[in-house]
N, C-alpha and C positions, 0 to 999 in steps of 0.2 A: 784317462788313467784306469778306468774300470777293467779294460781288457788286460792291461799289464798286471793289475792286482789279482784278477782271476787266474792268470797264467802262473803267477808266483804261488798262489794258494794251492793250485792243482799240483804243482811240483813238490809242495811240502808234504802232501799225503794226509794231513789233518789240520784243521783250523780250530785252535782253542781260543776263546775270546769272550768278550762281553757283547751285549746288545749294541750293535753298531752297523754302519754301512758295510764295512768289509765282511762282517759276519753274514749279512744278508747275501752278499756276493758269493761267499763260500758255499752257503746252503743252496743257493740257486744254481750253482755250477755242479752240484752233486758231490762236492768234496765232503768227507766226513767232518762233522762240525760238533764241537763241544762248546756250549755257550752258557754263560752265567747271566741270570736274569734277576732283577730286583723283585720285591713283592708288590710294588706299587701298581703294576698292571695286572689285569686278569689273565690267567693262563690261556694261551692261544691268541690273545688279542694282537700282540705284536710279534709273535713267533715267526721265524723265517719259514719260507716255503721249501719243501724238500723232504726226502726220506732219510737222509744220512745224518740225523740230528740226535744229539743228546743234550737236553736242557736241564740245567741245575738251578733250582730256586728253593728258597727257604720260606716257609710260612712265618710271617712276622706280624706284630700287632697292626701294621698298616696294610695288610693283605688286601689288594684290590682297590685301594683308595684313590688311585690315579693322581697321586701327589705331583704337582708341577713345580713346587718350590722346595726349599730345604726340608729334609725329612725330620719329623719331630722325634723319631726314634734313632737318630744319628746313624742311619744306614745299617741298622742291625741286620737286615736281611742279607746284605752283601758281605758284611763282616762275619756272618755266621757260616759262610761257605769257606771252609778252611782249605789250606794247601793240600792236605792229605786226601780230602774228598775230590778235589780237582785232579790231583795226580792219579788217583784210582780210576776216575772217569776217563781220563786220557788213555791210561793203560788198557782199560776195557774197550775203548773205542778203537784202538789200534789192532785189537784182536777180533773185533766184531765183524760178522758177516752182515753188512748193512742192507736192510730192505724195508724197515719200518722205523718211524720216529720213536724216540723214547724220552720220557721225562723222569727226573728224579726230584721229588720234593723231600727235602731233608728235614 
């Protein structure tokens, strides 16, 4: 199914999503990718490979803790990335001339 997933992603023109297997496939295929990351991992540790990336993450009290269980801050980092921020990032990504990765720490 990875081939079919990549084919579908490439036809869409942009992959917005969260840290996941399909997100890594999108990035590896060169598709423009907007991805939301939690604060628990260090920046760059689990980021996808590729240049057509826009990473959205919020610094929260658990920044870089590598939490494996439930978050003591009730996922504040993910809840802090609002719809307007994601919508603006997707709009920017659709207009962008992709050639280097970018990150937004909100």
